[in-house]
N, C-alpha and C positions, 0 to 999 in steps of 0.2 A: 196483663191489664186489659187486652182486647177481649179475652174470654170473660173477665169480670163484667165488662160493659155489655156483652151479649146476654149474660144471665139476667142482668138488671132490665135490659130491653125486653127479654122474654117475659119477665114478671109484669112489666108495665104494658105488655101487649103491643109494642111498637115494632116487633120483627115481622117481616113478610112471611107468608106461609112456607116459602121455600127455605128461608133462614131458620124458622122454627124447626122444620123437619131435619135440617142439617145439624142443628144443635142437639136434638134428641138422639139422632143416630150416633153422633160423636160421644154422647154421654154413656151409650151402651158399651163402648170400648174403653172409656176412660173413667175409672172408678172415682178418681178425685173430683172430676167434673160432675159426675152423677151425684155424689154426696153433697157437693156444693149447691147443686140445683135443688135437691130435695130439701136441704136446710133452708134455702131462701124461700121456697114455696111454703114451708111450715111457718116461717116468720111472717110472711104476708097473710097467711090464714089467721094467725093470732092477732095480727094488727087489725084485721077486718072485724074482729069481735070486740075490739077496744073502742070505747065511746068517742075517743078523740082521734080516730084514725084519719080524719080529714085534716088534721093539723099538719100543714106542709113542713114546718120547721122540725116537728118530731120525725117526720118521714126522712128528712135530710140527715138527721142525727143517726137514725138506724142505718141509713145507707152508708154513712161514713164508718160506723162500727163494723158493718159487714165487710167493707173493703179492707179495713185494718185486720180483720180476722183472717181473710184469705191470704193477705201478705204474710202474716205471722205463721200460718200453716206452711206456706211455701218456704220460708226461711228455715223452719224447724226441719223440714224434709231435706233441704240442701245440706244443713249442718250434719244430719244423721248420715247422709251419703259420704260427705267428706271425712267424717270420723271413721266410717267403716273402711274406706280406702287407706287412711292414715294408719289404722291399726294393722292392716295387712302389710303395708310397707315397713312398719316398725318391726313386725315379727320377722320379716325377711331379712332386714338389716342385722338384727340380733342373731339370727341363725347363721348368717354369713360370718359374723364376727367370731362366733364360737367354733364354727367348722373350718374356717380358714386357718392355714398353718401360720404359726408365729414367725414373722420375718426375722432372718438372722442379721446381726450387726456386722456389716461389711467394713473391713479396714482397707483403705485405698492402697494399691500396690505402689511401692517407692519408684520414683522415676529419676534417673541419673541426670544431673545438670552439669555441664562442663563449660568453663570460660577460659579462653586462651588469649594472651596478650602478645602481640607480635614484637619483634625487635625494635628497640629505640622508642618504645611507647610505654605508658603506664596508665592505669585506670582505677577508679573507685567504684565500689558496688555495695549494695545492702542485701544481706541474706534474708530469707523469709522470717527469721526470728527477730530481725531488727539489728543484728550485729553488722558492723561496718568493716569492709575489707578494702585495702589498697593493694593492688597487684602491680608488681614491678615488671620490667621488660622480660620477654621470653619466659613467661610464667603460665602454668596451667593449673586451674582450680576445679575440683569436682566434688559434688555432694549429692546425696539422694534426698528428694522431697516426696512427701512431707517428712519433717523430723519426728521420728517415733522412738521414744526411749532415750535417745542421745542425738547430739548434733555432731556428726563426724564429717570432717572436711579432709580431702586428699589434695596434697600440694606438691607441685614440682616447680621449683623456682623460688621466688621470694615474695612474701606478703606481710603486710602489717594488719593486725587484727584488733578491733575494738569490740569486745564481746558484750552482748546484751545479757544482763543478769537473769538467770533462771536456775535456781539450785536443784530443781527437779529434773532438769535435762542437761547433763554435762556437755560441755563444748570441747571437742577433741580435734586437733590437727594432726594428721598422719602423713609422714613422709619418710621413705626409706626404712620402714619398720620401726620408726620412732614416733611415739605418741606425746603430744603436748596437750595436757588437759587443763582447762581454765574455767573459772566462773566469774563473770564480771571483771574482765581483765583487758589490759592493752599490752600487746607484745608483738615482736617481729620474728619471723622464721625465714631464714635463708637456707635453701636446700636445692642447689643446682647439682647436676649429675656428677661433676668432677671435683666437688669440694665438700668438706664435712658439713653436717647440719649445724647451723648456728642459731641459738634462741636468745633473744634480748628482751628482757621484761621491763616495762615502764610503769606499770600500775597493777596492783592486785597480787595474786599468787598463781603460779602455774606448777604443775607436776609433770616432769619430763621422764619418760621411761621407754625402754625397749618393748615393743609389742609382745614379744615372746616371754619377757620377764617383767610384768607390770608391777610386781611387788618390790622391785629393786630400783625404783625411780628415785629422783631427788626433787625437793621443793626449791623453786627459784623465787627469790624475793626481788622487789623493785630495785632498779639500777644495777642489775647484774646480768652477765652474759655467760653462756656456756657453749661448748662445741661437743659433738658426739665423737668419741674415739672408739677404737677396737676394744679397749678395756673398760669403757663406760662413758663418763662425761668429765670434761675438764673446764674449769672456770677460766675465763679470759677477761681482759680489761674491758670495762663497760664503755661503750661509745654512745653518748647521748645524741649524736647526730647521725646515727646509723640509718635512720629512715628519711634522710633528706631527699632521697630519690622521689618520694611522693610529692615533693614540691619542685621537681625538675632539676635537682642538684645531685651530682655525683661527688661523694666526699671520701677522700682518702686520708686516713690518719695513721702516720708512721707505718705505711704499708710498703712491702717490697715490690719491686717492678714486676716480678713474676705474678704476685697476687693481683696487682693492678691490671695486668694484661688479661688475666682470667676473668676479672670483673667486666672489663671492656668487651671481651668475647661474648659473655652472657648477655650484656645489654644491647650490643650493636649487631650481633650475629656475624662477626668476622673471625678470621683465623689469624692469630698473631704468632710469629716465629721470632724467637730471640737467638740470633746467631752469635752475639757477643756475650758469652756465658758469664764473664766476670762482673757484669752489671746486674745480673738477675736478682741479687739479694740486697741491692742498695735500696734503702727505704725513702719514701716520699710522703709528703702531706700536702693536701690542697683541695680546692673545690672547683668543679667545672659544671657548666650547664649541660644538661642532657641533649640540648639542641646542637652542641658541638659534636663533631664526629670523632671516632676513635683515633684516627691518624693525627688530627689536629691536637688532641690532648697529649699524645705521645711526643709530638714535636715541641710542645711547651715544656714537657719534662726533660727533653733532650738538651735544653738550654742550661739545665742545672748540671748535668753530667754529659760528657762528650759521647754521644751516640747519634746515629743517623736513622731516619725513618723513610722507607719507601713503600708505596701502596700500589697494588695491582687491582684495578677496578673490576676486571673481567671475572676474577674468581674470589673477590672480597678477601684478599690476603694482604697482610701488613708484615713487613720484615724489618726487624731492628738489628743494626750491625754497627 
């Protein structure tokens, strides 16, 4: 805009000799300025030949047209420069796209997750697929994330599973080389070190098999329980209250004293010795709070049959005699 005003001032003769000289020298090095100056001089020459050249309003109109003309030329030049750079940038981007190696699809490496529940405690958790799991005392659960192809869970202890439905990704609980496979199912697995695996199904269908012989498994339907034996699987009486532990209740249903002591050892982390052998196979039924300790539960049972209970706190040992 300053240069436009200088050109107009030059034509009108209002520039000082020094300013005129400076403008002419600058036009020698600036082709755009030189052309603009020549164009304006030609316009003024033509106007001097026109009979109404003294019309002030006409002069103002031509001045406005001239300024608009200069602005349009500047805009067009700027647009041409921008388009030139944009074309170069686009060519570079396309070249990089064609020449760059195609990135490979990376599958995240599985990461093993392990949850352990201490003695005399139990907890509830949700797996990444939305399945819910209740873990009993002295239980360890492991699984690899993310779930790819299958949802395989490794169990040592006891857990109740409420499986999120996904027919494309089977849900498998593995313990002691036994697989329990389910889709959208609620079931309980008890698998401590010194007792046979027990599977209890509440809802849906599960397939139980030895890992080395997957084709020789059996289908378990709701309200049924089985245990794993050396010869395969054996159906046992269904206990609908088998998972009362998740509500803080220990439930014994027609269970021998030997079996009860094993369950108490698993839950409380104590060692129980039965010295009075003749009472080992006497059966008991009852419910106890998990907040009670093992010795107190045994003392309650001792009132039914005549035996005594002693406890050594220093080594967590209970003796029945």
